[in-house]
C-alpha positions, 0 to 999 in steps of 0.5 A: 500554501493552500493544499485544497483539491478544489479551486474557488469555483468548486472544481476538482484540481491537482494541488500545485506543488511546484513551489515546494522543495524536494525532500526524501520521502518514505511511507509504509502502509499495510493491508490485512488479508484474513483466510482459513488456517489451512489456506494460510499454511498453504500460502506460507509453504508455497503450495497453493494450486495457482503457484507462488502467491506471495511472489505474484502479490509482491510484483502486483504491489510494486507495479501498483505503487508505480502506477498510483497516479494512473489510478488515484485522481489528482495524485501526482506522478512521482519518480519513485526510487524504491518499492518493497512489499513484505508479508507478515503472518499471524497464524493465531489471527489467521492473517497475512499482512502485506506491508509496502514501503515506498521511497522517493526524492520528491515535492509531495509524499508517497503515502498513496503509493504505499497504500496502493501497493499494499492494497493491490498486494492484498487483492492479489493474494485474494485473487490467487487463493479465491479458488480454494476459499471464497470467504477470504476477506481484506481488512484494515488498510492503513498508513504505518509510517511516513517521513519527509516534507513539512509535516515531518514524521508520522508513526502509527501507534502500534498498540492501536493499529486498526 
């Protein structure tokens, strides 16, 4: 089965996955937001002027994962069964990592849904905090884990998470 996104004439096409068997698919992706120590503490304590930054970012990530096929050309609309968005704080590095997990019983993977969810959660953190600090940056966006389908399990080496 050829999974090329181009036909013999060079035109972009959606990959035909109709012959594949559905399997349980899981993907976990992360996006890193770097901000000042003061703002990091305010986000963590829930005292940012715009309100519950993490609650809004969590909802944005979930909504984004569900809408991935509307945002990423040639991605397949999927019946997603579960999306979670969690946040890890690293005060020493000055970062919040948005971690999005997506699960579906499908014919194709959910990596793009997890990446989209993590990315939009990070963008929402920026949006909710930009009034306090314009120097916030969004850094590495990466796939951490995936399983299901023919390619099997992928787990990012956590010693080299960049």
